[in-house]
PDB file of N, CA, C and O in Angstrom:
ATOM      1  N   UNK A   1       6.490  16.823  -3.860  1.00  0.00           N
ATOM      2  CA  UNK A   1       6.372  15.446  -4.161  1.00  0.00           C
ATOM      3  C   UNK A   1       4.723  15.137  -4.316  1.00  0.00           C
ATOM      4  O   UNK A   1       4.043  15.109  -3.291  1.00  0.00           O
ATOM      5  N   UNK A   2       4.232  14.954  -5.356  1.00  0.00           N
ATOM      6  CA  UNK A   2       2.809  14.516  -5.132  1.00  0.00           C
ATOM      7  C   UNK A   2       2.241  13.637  -4.553  1.00  0.00           C
ATOM      8  O   UNK A   2       3.015  12.682  -4.499  1.00  0.00           O
ATOM      9  N   UNK A   3       1.257  13.395  -4.051  1.00  0.00           N
ATOM     10  CA  UNK A   3       0.297  12.577  -2.702  1.00  0.00           C
ATOM     11  C   UNK A   3       0.439  11.387  -3.744  1.00  0.00           C
ATOM     12  O   UNK A   3       0.830  10.278  -3.380  1.00  0.00           O
ATOM     13  N   UNK A   4       0.187  11.602  -4.727  1.00  0.00           N
ATOM     14  CA  UNK A   4      -0.647  10.322  -5.138  1.00  0.00           C
ATOM     15  C   UNK A   4       0.495   9.203  -6.056  1.00  0.00           C
ATOM     16  O   UNK A   4       0.193   8.122  -6.561  1.00  0.00           O
ATOM     17  N   UNK A   5       1.981   9.945  -6.057  1.00  0.00           N
ATOM     18  CA  UNK A   5       3.002   9.112  -6.161  1.00  0.00           C
ATOM     19  C   UNK A   5       3.205   8.245  -4.909  1.00  0.00           C
ATOM     20  O   UNK A   5       3.222   7.014  -4.931  1.00  0.00           O
ATOM     21  N   UNK A   6       3.387   9.148  -3.618  1.00  0.00           N
ATOM     22  CA  UNK A   6       3.684   8.328  -2.772  1.00  0.00           C
ATOM     23  C   UNK A   6       3.037   7.595  -2.139  1.00  0.00           C
ATOM     24  O   UNK A   6       3.626   6.817  -1.388  1.00  0.00           O
ATOM     25  N   UNK A   7       1.155   7.575  -2.236  1.00  0.00           N
ATOM     26  CA  UNK A   7       0.513   6.701  -2.069  1.00  0.00           C
ATOM     27  C   UNK A   7       0.603   5.308  -2.835  1.00  0.00           C
ATOM     28  O   UNK A   7       0.566   4.219  -2.261  1.00  0.00           O
ATOM     29  N   UNK A   8       0.724   5.490  -4.202  1.00  0.00           N
ATOM     30  CA  UNK A   8       1.373   4.285  -4.834  1.00  0.00           C
ATOM     31  C   UNK A   8       2.183   3.933  -4.637  1.00  0.00           C
ATOM     32  O   UNK A   8       2.130   2.739  -4.931  1.00  0.00           O
ATOM     33  N   UNK A   9       3.880   4.384  -3.950  1.00  0.00           N
ATOM     34  CA  UNK A   9       4.799   3.316  -3.776  1.00  0.00           C
ATOM     35  C   UNK A   9       4.407   2.987  -2.510  1.00  0.00           C
ATOM     36  O   UNK A   9       4.927   1.890  -2.304  1.00  0.00           O
ATOM     37  N   UNK A  10       3.813   3.299  -1.585  1.00  0.00           N
ATOM     38  CA  UNK A  10       3.280   2.711  -0.370  1.00  0.00           C
ATOM     39  C   UNK A  10       2.434   1.626  -1.041  1.00  0.00           C
ATOM     40  O   UNK A  10       2.769   0.594  -0.460  1.00  0.00           O
ATOM     41  N   UNK A  11       1.510   1.320  -1.964  1.00  0.00           N
ATOM     42  CA  UNK A  11       0.810   0.112  -1.899  1.00  0.00           C
ATOM     43  C   UNK A  11       1.332  -0.724  -2.572  1.00  0.00           C
ATOM     44  O   UNK A  11       0.878  -1.863  -2.460  1.00  0.00           O
ATOM     45  N   UNK A  12       2.594  -0.472  -3.620  1.00  0.00           N
ATOM     46  CA  UNK A  12       3.354  -1.321  -4.184  1.00  0.00           C
ATOM     47  C   UNK A  12       4.622  -1.948  -3.212  1.00  0.00           C
ATOM     48  O   UNK A  12       5.264  -2.938  -3.560  1.00  0.00           O
ATOM     49  N   UNK A  13       4.834  -1.321  -2.136  1.00  0.00           N
ATOM     50  CA  UNK A  13       5.253  -1.957  -1.233  1.00  0.00           C
ATOM     51  C   UNK A  13       4.543  -2.982  -0.467  1.00  0.00           C
ATOM     52  O   UNK A  13       4.904  -4.157  -0.406  1.00  0.00           O
ATOM     53  N   UNK A  14       3.392  -2.425   0.187  1.00  0.00           N
ATOM     54  CA  UNK A  14       2.474  -3.465   0.651  1.00  0.00           C
ATOM     55  C   UNK A  14       2.544  -4.642  -0.376  1.00  0.00           C
ATOM     56  O   UNK A  14       3.256  -5.633  -0.217  1.00  0.00           O
ATOM     57  N   UNK A  15       1.806  -4.441  -1.341  1.00  0.00           N
ATOM     58  CA  UNK A  15       1.669  -5.633  -1.792  1.00  0.00           C
ATOM     59  C   UNK A  15       3.056  -6.417  -2.073  1.00  0.00           C
ATOM     60  O   UNK A  15       2.995  -7.614  -1.793  1.00  0.00           O
ATOM     61  N   UNK A  16       3.943  -6.089  -2.433  1.00  0.00           N
ATOM     62  CA  UNK A  16       5.484  -7.022  -2.263  1.00  0.00           C
ATOM     63  C   UNK A  16       5.836  -7.366  -1.418  1.00  0.00           C
ATOM     64  O   UNK A  16       6.762  -8.175  -1.456  1.00  0.00           O
ATOM     65  N   UNK A  17       5.202  -6.871   0.017  1.00  0.00           N
ATOM     66  CA  UNK A  17       5.797  -7.321   1.277  1.00  0.00           C
ATOM     67  C   UNK A  17       4.527  -8.751   1.726  1.00  0.00           C
ATOM     68  O   UNK A  17       4.759  -9.777   2.367  1.00  0.00           O
ATOM     69  N   UNK A  18       3.435  -8.364   1.203  1.00  0.00           N
ATOM     70  CA  UNK A  18       2.694  -9.635   1.032  1.00  0.00           C
ATOM     71  C   UNK A  18       3.005 -10.562   0.678  1.00  0.00           C
ATOM     72  O   UNK A  18       3.262 -11.513   1.417  1.00  0.00           O
ATOM     73  N   UNK A  19       3.107 -10.582  -1.031  1.00  0.00           N
ATOM     74  CA  UNK A  19       3.830 -11.856  -1.829  1.00  0.00           C
ATOM     75  C   UNK A  19       5.047 -12.338  -1.436  1.00  0.00           C
ATOM     76  O   UNK A  19       5.383 -13.425  -1.907  1.00  0.00           O
ATOM     77  N   UNK A  20       6.006 -11.613  -0.454  1.00  0.00           N
ATOM     78  CA  UNK A  20       7.077 -11.693  -0.308  1.00  0.00           C
ATOM     79  C   UNK A  20       6.949 -12.863   0.765  1.00  0.00           C
ATOM     80  O   UNK A  20       7.681 -13.852   0.714  1.00  0.00           O
ATOM     81  N   UNK A  21       5.849 -12.664   1.862  1.00  0.00           N
ATOM     82  CA  UNK A  21       5.451 -13.107   3.064  1.00  0.00           C
ATOM     83  C   UNK A  21       4.697 -14.506   2.685  1.00  0.00           C
ATOM     84  O   UNK A  21       4.732 -15.435   3.492  1.00  0.00           O
ATOM     85  N   UNK A  22       3.998 -14.637   1.408  1.00  0.00           N
ATOM     86  CA  UNK A  22       3.677 -15.825   0.891  1.00  0.00           C
ATOM     87  C   UNK A  22       1.934 -15.789   1.402  1.00  0.00           C
ATOM     88  O   UNK A  22       1.292 -16.826   1.569  1.00  0.00           O
ATOM     89  N   UNK A  23       1.386 -14.471   1.589  1.00  0.00           N
ATOM     90  CA  UNK A  23       0.119 -14.200   1.600  1.00  0.00           C
ATOM     91  C   UNK A  23      -0.748 -14.234   0.722  1.00  0.00           C
ATOM     92  O   UNK A  23      -0.362 -13.840  -0.378  1.00  0.00           O
ATOM     93  N   UNK A  24      -2.042 -14.642   0.813  1.00  0.00           N
ATOM     94  CA  UNK A  24      -3.187 -14.075  -0.201  1.00  0.00           C
ATOM     95  C   UNK A  24      -3.916 -12.905   0.279  1.00  0.00           C
ATOM     96  O   UNK A  24      -3.901 -12.670   1.488  1.00  0.00           O
ATOM     97  N   UNK A  25      -4.347 -12.388  -0.265  1.00  0.00           N
ATOM     98  CA  UNK A  25      -5.278 -11.137  -0.057  1.00  0.00           C
ATOM     99  C   UNK A  25      -6.019 -11.441   0.903  1.00  0.00           C
ATOM    100  O   UNK A  25      -5.901 -10.655   1.843  1.00  0.00           O
ATOM    101  N   UNK A  26      -6.837 -12.371   1.084  1.00  0.00           N
ATOM    102  CA  UNK A  26      -7.676 -13.082   1.916  1.00  0.00           C
ATOM    103  C   UNK A  26      -7.101 -13.128   3.302  1.00  0.00           C
ATOM    104  O   UNK A  26      -7.597 -12.674   4.333  1.00  0.00           O
ATOM    105  N   UNK A  27      -5.726 -13.890   3.102  1.00  0.00           N
ATOM    106  CA  UNK A  27      -5.278 -14.038   4.240  1.00  0.00           C
ATOM    107  C   UNK A  27      -4.474 -12.697   5.138  1.00  0.00           C
ATOM    108  O   UNK A  27      -4.172 -12.668   6.331  1.00  0.00           O
ATOM    109  N   UNK A  28      -4.320 -11.893   4.324  1.00  0.00           N
ATOM    110  CA  UNK A  28      -4.048 -10.642   4.929  1.00  0.00           C
ATOM    111  C   UNK A  28      -5.375  -9.788   5.552  1.00  0.00           C
ATOM    112  O   UNK A  28      -5.423  -9.029   6.520  1.00  0.00           O
ATOM    113  N   UNK A  29      -6.174 -10.113   4.838  1.00  0.00           N
ATOM    114  CA  UNK A  29      -7.477  -9.384   5.219  1.00  0.00           C
ATOM    115  C   UNK A  29      -7.829  -9.881   6.453  1.00  0.00           C
ATOM    116  O   UNK A  29      -8.361  -9.286   7.390  1.00  0.00           O
ATOM    117  N   UNK A  30      -7.438 -11.177   6.353  1.00  0.00           N
ATOM    118  CA  UNK A  30      -8.003 -12.059   8.036  1.00  0.00           C
ATOM    119  C   UNK A  30      -7.021 -11.535   9.022  1.00  0.00           C
ATOM    120  O   UNK A  30      -7.369 -11.158  10.141  1.00  0.00           O
ATOM    121  N   UNK A  31      -5.928 -11.516   8.648  1.00  0.00           N
ATOM    122  CA  UNK A  31      -4.888 -10.745   9.642  1.00  0.00           C
ATOM    123  C   UNK A  31      -4.925  -9.481  10.374  1.00  0.00           C
ATOM    124  O   UNK A  31      -4.607  -9.321  11.552  1.00  0.00           O
ATOM    125  N   UNK A  32      -5.414  -8.467   9.425  1.00  0.00           N
ATOM    126  CA  UNK A  32      -5.475  -7.085   9.599  1.00  0.00           C
ATOM    127  C   UNK A  32      -7.210  -6.824   9.979  1.00  0.00           C
ATOM    128  O   UNK A  32      -7.698  -5.761  10.362  1.00  0.00           O
ATOM    129  N   UNK A  33      -7.687  -7.679   9.825  1.00  0.00           N
ATOM    130  CA  UNK A  33      -9.350  -7.560  10.419  1.00  0.00           C
ATOM    131  C   UNK A  33      -9.740  -6.485   9.467  1.00  0.00           C
ATOM    132  O   UNK A  33     -10.357  -5.505   9.884  1.00  0.00           O
ATOM    133  N   UNK A  34      -9.399  -6.617   8.135  1.00  0.00           N
ATOM    134  CA  UNK A  34     -10.406  -6.095   6.995  1.00  0.00           C
ATOM    135  C   UNK A  34     -10.833  -6.998   6.224  1.00  0.00           C
ATOM    136  O   UNK A  34     -10.446  -8.167   6.246  1.00  0.00           O
ATOM    137  N   UNK A  35     -12.050  -6.319   5.136  1.00  0.00           N
ATOM    138  CA  UNK A  35     -12.339  -7.210   4.065  1.00  0.00           C
ATOM    139  C   UNK A  35     -11.410  -7.585   2.987  1.00  0.00           C
ATOM    140  O   UNK A  35     -10.537  -6.717   2.977  1.00  0.00           O
ATOM    141  N   UNK A  36     -11.172  -8.484   2.053  1.00  0.00           N
ATOM    142  CA  UNK A  36     -10.422  -8.627   0.991  1.00  0.00           C
ATOM    143  C   UNK A  36     -10.730  -7.267   0.185  1.00  0.00           C
ATOM    144  O   UNK A  36      -9.793  -6.859  -0.501  1.00  0.00           O
ATOM    145  N   UNK A  37     -11.400  -6.841   0.181  1.00  0.00           N
ATOM    146  CA  UNK A  37     -12.211  -5.738  -1.138  1.00  0.00           C
ATOM    147  C   UNK A  37     -10.919  -4.273  -0.579  1.00  0.00           C
ATOM    148  O   UNK A  37     -10.319  -3.476  -1.300  1.00  0.00           O
ATOM    149  N   UNK A  38     -10.894  -4.443   1.102  1.00  0.00           N
ATOM    150  CA  UNK A  38     -10.256  -3.325   1.265  1.00  0.00           C
ATOM    151  C   UNK A  38      -8.893  -3.428   1.508  1.00  0.00           C
ATOM    152  O   UNK A  38      -8.181  -2.536   1.970  1.00  0.00           O
ATOM    153  N   UNK A  39      -8.424  -4.969   1.058  1.00  0.00           N
ATOM    154  CA  UNK A  39      -6.844  -4.748   0.924  1.00  0.00           C
ATOM    155  C   UNK A  39      -6.503  -4.258  -0.519  1.00  0.00           C
ATOM    156  O   UNK A  39      -5.566  -3.548  -0.885  1.00  0.00           O
ATOM    157  N   UNK A  40      -7.783  -4.979  -1.432  1.00  0.00           N
ATOM    158  CA  UNK A  40      -7.469  -4.941  -3.298  1.00  0.00           C
ATOM    159  C   UNK A  40      -7.259  -3.077  -3.193  1.00  0.00           C
ATOM    160  O   UNK A  40      -6.547  -2.521  -4.028  1.00  0.00           O
ATOM    161  N   UNK A  41      -7.878  -2.363  -2.220  1.00  0.00           N
ATOM    162  CA  UNK A  41      -7.936  -0.886  -2.599  1.00  0.00           C
ATOM    163  C   UNK A  41      -6.701  -0.015  -2.132  1.00  0.00           C
ATOM    164  O   UNK A  41      -6.265   1.044  -2.582  1.00  0.00           O
ATOM    165  N   UNK A  42      -6.269  -0.832  -1.050  1.00  0.00           N
ATOM    166  CA  UNK A  42      -4.945  -0.572  -0.213  1.00  0.00           C
ATOM    167  C   UNK A  42      -3.800  -0.798  -1.208  1.00  0.00           C
ATOM    168  O   UNK A  42      -2.836  -0.036  -1.283  1.00  0.00           O
ATOM    169  N   UNK A  43      -3.963  -1.892  -1.970  1.00  0.00           N
ATOM    170  CA  UNK A  43      -2.813  -2.367  -2.458  1.00  0.00           C
ATOM    171  C   UNK A  43      -3.165  -1.892  -3.995  1.00  0.00           C
ATOM    172  O   UNK A  43      -2.619  -2.503  -4.914  1.00  0.00           O
ATOM    173  N   UNK A  44      -4.060  -0.821  -4.284  1.00  0.00           N
ATOM    174  CA  UNK A  44      -4.275  -0.200  -6.105  1.00  0.00           C
ATOM    175  C   UNK A  44      -3.941   1.023  -5.548  1.00  0.00           C
ATOM    176  O   UNK A  44      -3.837   1.934  -6.368  1.00  0.00           O
ATOM    177  N   UNK A  45      -3.649   1.440  -3.829  1.00  0.00           N
ATOM    178  CA  UNK A  45      -3.142   2.874  -3.711  1.00  0.00           C
ATOM    179  C   UNK A  45      -4.473   3.690  -3.658  1.00  0.00           C
ATOM    180  O   UNK A  45      -4.410   4.816  -4.150  1.00  0.00           O
ATOM    181  N   UNK A  46      -5.648   3.296  -3.143  1.00  0.00           N
ATOM    182  CA  UNK A  46      -6.665   3.920  -3.573  1.00  0.00           C
ATOM    183  C   UNK A  46      -7.029   5.225  -2.479  1.00  0.00           C
ATOM    184  O   UNK A  46      -6.810   4.936  -1.302  1.00  0.00           O
ATOM    185  N   UNK A  47      -7.617   6.779  -2.761  1.00  0.00           N
ATOM    186  CA  UNK A  47      -6.988   7.675  -1.859  1.00  0.00           C
ATOM    187  C   UNK A  47      -8.579   7.855  -1.168  1.00  0.00           C
ATOM    188  O   UNK A  47      -8.844   8.909  -0.590  1.00  0.00           O
ATOM    189  N   UNK A  48      -9.594   6.770  -1.272  1.00  0.00           N
ATOM    190  CA  UNK A  48     -10.593   6.909  -0.351  1.00  0.00           C
ATOM    191  C   UNK A  48     -10.331   6.015   0.742  1.00  0.00           C
ATOM    192  O   UNK A  48     -11.167   6.022   1.646  1.00  0.00           O
ATOM    193  N   UNK A  49      -9.239   5.165   0.858  1.00  0.00           N
ATOM    194  CA  UNK A  49      -8.874   4.558   2.048  1.00  0.00           C
ATOM    195  C   UNK A  49      -8.591   5.052   3.197  1.00  0.00           C
ATOM    196  O   UNK A  49      -7.576   5.653   2.843  1.00  0.00           O
ATOM    197  N   UNK A  50      -8.687   5.297   4.381  1.00  0.00           N
ATOM    198  CA  UNK A  50      -8.404   5.710   5.771  1.00  0.00           C
ATOM    199  C   UNK A  50      -7.012   5.371   6.059  1.00  0.00           C
ATOM    200  O   UNK A  50      -6.647   4.207   5.896  1.00  0.00           O
ATOM    201  N   UNK A  51      -6.254   6.201   6.440  1.00  0.00           N
ATOM    202  CA  UNK A  51      -5.302   5.918   7.263  1.00  0.00           C
ATOM    203  C   UNK A  51      -4.847   4.712   8.238  1.00  0.00           C
ATOM    204  O   UNK A  51      -3.877   3.965   8.373  1.00  0.00           O
ATOM    205  N   UNK A  52      -6.074   4.945   8.828  1.00  0.00           N
ATOM    206  CA  UNK A  52      -6.400   3.454  10.007  1.00  0.00           C
ATOM    207  C   UNK A  52      -6.376   1.948   9.071  1.00  0.00           C
ATOM    208  O   UNK A  52      -5.963   1.004   9.744  1.00  0.00           O
ATOM    209  N   UNK A  53      -6.741   1.611   7.684  1.00  0.00           N
ATOM    210  CA  UNK A  53      -6.724   1.059   7.351  1.00  0.00           C
ATOM    211  C   UNK A  53      -5.365   0.246   6.563  1.00  0.00           C
ATOM    212  O   UNK A  53      -5.245  -0.962   6.361  1.00  0.00           O
ATOM    213  N   UNK A  54      -4.388   1.387   6.200  1.00  0.00           N
ATOM    214  CA  UNK A  54      -3.082   1.012   5.912  1.00  0.00           C
ATOM    215  C   UNK A  54      -2.512   0.616   7.025  1.00  0.00           C
ATOM    216  O   UNK A  54      -1.803  -0.385   6.924  1.00  0.00           O
ATOM    217  N   UNK A  55      -2.628   1.179   8.211  1.00  0.00           N
ATOM    218  CA  UNK A  55      -1.561   1.283   9.178  1.00  0.00           C
ATOM    219  C   UNK A  55      -2.422   0.030  10.103  1.00  0.00           C
ATOM    220  O   UNK A  55      -1.979  -0.071  11.247  1.00  0.00           O
ATOM    221  N   UNK A  56      -3.500  -0.863   9.794  1.00  0.00           N
ATOM    222  CA  UNK A  56      -3.906  -1.872   9.962  1.00  0.00           C
ATOM    223  C   UNK A  56      -3.129  -2.945   9.276  1.00  0.00           C
ATOM    224  O   UNK A  56      -2.644  -3.842   9.966  1.00  0.00           O
ATOM    225  N   UNK A  57      -2.944  -2.937   7.804  1.00  0.00           N
ATOM    226  CA  UNK A  57      -2.423  -3.778   6.977  1.00  0.00           C
ATOM    227  C   UNK A  57      -0.694  -3.630   7.132  1.00  0.00           C
ATOM    228  O   UNK A  57       0.100  -4.546   6.919  1.00  0.00           O
ATOM    229  N   UNK A  58      -0.390  -2.417   7.500  1.00  0.00           N
ATOM    230  CA  UNK A  58       1.123  -2.688   7.816  1.00  0.00           C
ATOM    231  C   UNK A  58       1.540  -3.592   9.343  1.00  0.00           C
ATOM    232  O   UNK A  58       2.474  -4.388   9.433  1.00  0.00           O
ATOM    233  N   UNK A  59       0.894  -3.342  10.093  1.00  0.00           N
ATOM    234  CA  UNK A  59       0.677  -3.921  11.583  1.00  0.00           C
ATOM    235  C   UNK A  59       0.585  -5.743  11.315  1.00  0.00           C
ATOM    236  O   UNK A  59       1.120  -6.545  12.081  1.00  0.00           O
ATOM    237  N   UNK A  60      -0.003  -6.037  10.393  1.00  0.00           N
ATOM    238  CA  UNK A  60      -0.264  -7.056  10.204  1.00  0.00           C
ATOM    239  C   UNK A  60       0.794  -7.903   9.333  1.00  0.00           C
ATOM    240  O   UNK A  60       1.003  -9.112   9.431  1.00  0.00           O
ATOM    241  N   UNK A  61       1.407  -6.994   8.464  1.00  0.00           N
ATOM    242  CA  UNK A  61       2.670  -7.423   7.932  1.00  0.00           C
ATOM    243  C   UNK A  61       4.321  -7.310   8.868  1.00  0.00           C
ATOM    244  O   UNK A  61       5.482  -7.508   8.510  1.00  0.00           O
ATOM    245  N   UNK A  62       3.669  -6.882  10.233  1.00  0.00           N
ATOM    246  CA  UNK A  62       4.864  -6.181  11.164  1.00  0.00           C
ATOM    247  C   UNK A  62       5.621  -5.348  10.392  1.00  0.00           C
ATOM    248  O   UNK A  62       6.800  -5.650  10.206  1.00  0.00           O
ATOM    249  N   UNK A  63       5.178  -4.380   9.918  1.00  0.00           N
ATOM    250  CA  UNK A  63       5.943  -3.383   9.326  1.00  0.00           C
ATOM    251  C   UNK A  63       5.429  -1.969   9.830  1.00  0.00           C
ATOM    252  O   UNK A  63       4.227  -1.912  10.090  1.00  0.00           O
ATOM    253  N   UNK A  64       6.150  -0.874   9.992  1.00  0.00           N
ATOM    254  CA  UNK A  64       5.942   0.169  10.079  1.00  0.00           C
ATOM    255  C   UNK A  64       6.210   1.192   8.928  1.00  0.00           C
ATOM    256  O   UNK A  64       6.647   0.824   7.837  1.00  0.00           O
ATOM    257  N   UNK A  65       5.889   2.666   9.263  1.00  0.00           N
ATOM    258  CA  UNK A  65       6.029   3.254   8.204  1.00  0.00           C
ATOM    259  C   UNK A  65       7.272   4.358   8.972  1.00  0.00           C
ATOM    260  O   UNK A  65       7.436   4.495  10.184  1.00  0.00           O
ATOM    261  N   UNK A  66       7.992   5.009   7.940  1.00  0.00           N
ATOM    262  CA  UNK A  66       9.177   5.758   8.625  1.00  0.00           C
ATOM    263  C   UNK A  66       9.199   6.712   7.276  1.00  0.00           C
ATOM    264  O   UNK A  66       8.904   6.428   6.115  1.00  0.00           O
ATOM    265  N   UNK A  67       9.623   7.857   7.817  1.00  0.00           N
ATOM    266  CA  UNK A  67       9.682   9.277   7.225  1.00  0.00           C
ATOM    267  C   UNK A  67      10.911   9.609   7.075  1.00  0.00           C
ATOM    268  O   UNK A  67      11.616   9.812   8.064  1.00  0.00           O
ATOM    269  N   UNK A  68      11.594   9.775   5.254  1.00  0.00           N
ATOM    270  CA  UNK A  68      12.489   9.299   4.614  1.00  0.00           C
ATOM    271  C   UNK A  68      12.384  10.775   3.559  1.00  0.00           C
ATOM    272  O   UNK A  68      11.396  11.233   2.984  1.00  0.00           O
ATOM    273  N   UNK A  69      13.527  11.174   3.580  1.00  0.00           N
ATOM    274  CA  UNK A  69      13.253  11.804   2.227  1.00  0.00           C
ATOM    275  C   UNK A  69      12.600  11.512   0.855  1.00  0.00           C
ATOM    276  O   UNK A  69      13.039  10.470   0.368  1.00  0.00           O
ATOM    277  N   UNK A  70      11.644  12.163   0.071  1.00  0.00           N
ATOM    278  CA  UNK A  70      11.509  11.727  -1.127  1.00  0.00           C
ATOM    279  C   UNK A  70      12.602  11.258  -2.203  1.00  0.00           C
ATOM    280  O   UNK A  70      13.706  11.781  -2.049  1.00  0.00           O
ATOM    281  N   UNK A  71      12.476  10.390  -3.229  1.00  0.00           N
ATOM    282  CA  UNK A  71      13.410  10.197  -3.949  1.00  0.00           C
ATOM    283  C   UNK A  71      12.258  10.690  -5.037  1.00  0.00           C
ATOM    284  O   UNK A  71      11.034  10.713  -4.911  1.00  0.00           O
ATOM    285  N   UNK A  72      13.118  11.084  -6.172  1.00  0.00           N
ATOM    286  CA  UNK A  72      12.360  11.698  -7.312  1.00  0.00           C
ATOM    287  C   UNK A  72      11.525  10.684  -8.248  1.00  0.00           C
ATOM    288  O   UNK A  72      12.120   9.823  -8.896  1.00  0.00           O
ATOM    289  N   UNK A  73      10.243  10.807  -8.289  1.00  0.00           N
ATOM    290  CA  UNK A  73       9.367   9.921  -9.117  1.00  0.00           C
ATOM    291  C   UNK A  73       9.626   9.687 -10.337  1.00  0.00           C
ATOM    292  O   UNK A  73       9.584  10.564 -11.200  1.00  0.00           O
ATOM    293  N   UNK A  74      10.034   8.036 -10.638  1.00  0.00           N
ATOM    294  CA  UNK A  74      10.557   7.618 -12.023  1.00  0.00           C
ATOM    295  C   UNK A  74       9.334   7.976 -13.213  1.00  0.00           C
ATOM    296  O   UNK A  74       8.206   8.423 -13.006  1.00  0.00           O
ATOM    297  N   UNK A  75       9.992   7.606 -14.542  1.00  0.00           N
ATOM    298  CA  UNK A  75       8.945   7.820 -15.309  1.00  0.00           C
ATOM    299  C   UNK A  75       7.679   7.270 -15.417  1.00  0.00           C
ATOM    300  O   UNK A  75       6.633   7.795 -15.800  1.00  0.00           O
ATOM    301  N   UNK A  76       7.999   5.685 -14.869  1.00  0.00           N
ATOM    302  CA  UNK A  76       6.714   4.865 -14.740  1.00  0.00           C
ATOM    303  C   UNK A  76       5.820   5.643 -13.571  1.00  0.00           C
ATOM    304  O   UNK A  76       4.596   5.581 -13.680  1.00  0.00           O
ATOM    305  N   UNK A  77       6.286   6.229 -12.675  1.00  0.00           N
ATOM    306  CA  UNK A  77       5.309   6.600 -11.464  1.00  0.00           C
ATOM    307  C   UNK A  77       4.668   7.958 -12.228  1.00  0.00           C
ATOM    308  O   UNK A  77       3.480   8.194 -12.011  1.00  0.00           O
ATOM    309  N   UNK A  78       5.269   8.671 -12.934  1.00  0.00           N
ATOM    310  CA  UNK A  78       4.797   9.783 -13.739  1.00  0.00           C
ATOM    311  C   UNK A  78       3.578   9.307 -14.343  1.00  0.00           C
ATOM    312  O   UNK A  78       2.464   9.343 -13.820  1.00  0.00           O
ATOM    313  N   UNK A  79       3.823   8.931 -15.299  1.00  0.00           N
ATOM    314  CA  UNK A  79       3.050   8.064 -16.310  1.00  0.00           C
ATOM    315  C   UNK A  79       1.597   7.309 -15.555  1.00  0.00           C
ATOM    316  O   UNK A  79       0.626   7.059 -16.269  1.00  0.00           O
ATOM    317  N   UNK A  80       1.582   7.073 -14.448  1.00  0.00           N
ATOM    318  CA  UNK A  80       0.582   6.354 -13.812  1.00  0.00           C
ATOM    319  C   UNK A  80      -0.489   7.905 -13.324  1.00  0.00           C
ATOM    320  O   UNK A  80      -1.680   7.811 -13.025  1.00  0.00           O
ATOM    321  N   UNK A  81       0.198   9.062 -13.350  1.00  0.00           N
ATOM    322  CA  UNK A  81      -0.634   9.768 -12.866  1.00  0.00           C
ATOM    323  C   UNK A  81      -1.360  10.464 -13.945  1.00  0.00           C
ATOM    324  O   UNK A  81      -2.144  11.335 -13.568  1.00  0.00           O
ATOM    325  N   UNK A  82      -1.268  10.282 -15.047  1.00  0.00           N
ATOM    326  CA  UNK A  82      -1.990  10.806 -15.871  1.00  0.00           C
ATOM    327  C   UNK A  82      -2.917   9.227 -16.710  1.00  0.00           C
ATOM    328  O   UNK A  82      -2.971   9.123 -17.936  1.00  0.00           O
ATOM    329  N   UNK A  83      -3.212   8.732 -16.262  1.00  0.00           N
ATOM    330  CA  UNK A  83      -4.089   7.273 -16.395  1.00  0.00           C
ATOM    331  C   UNK A  83      -5.808   7.713 -15.866  1.00  0.00           C
ATOM    332  O   UNK A  83      -6.689   6.853 -15.854  1.00  0.00           O
TER     333      UNK A  83
END
């Protein structure tokens, strides 16, 4: 499984969880102790963001990572690799 697909999935799940909780990026940034720009980068799936930033965001959303078998990437996810 390509690491970019996995990071993209995580970013999408974080964005969806934030929106479902009714939080703005600024709200989440304050809860996580990060800047809004860092939240934007996390939600874009930036590979330059450290694991600690993802962990702080997940903690602020009362979530955690779970290791599960990977699902095959969708055509949409594969298309994103070539952008």
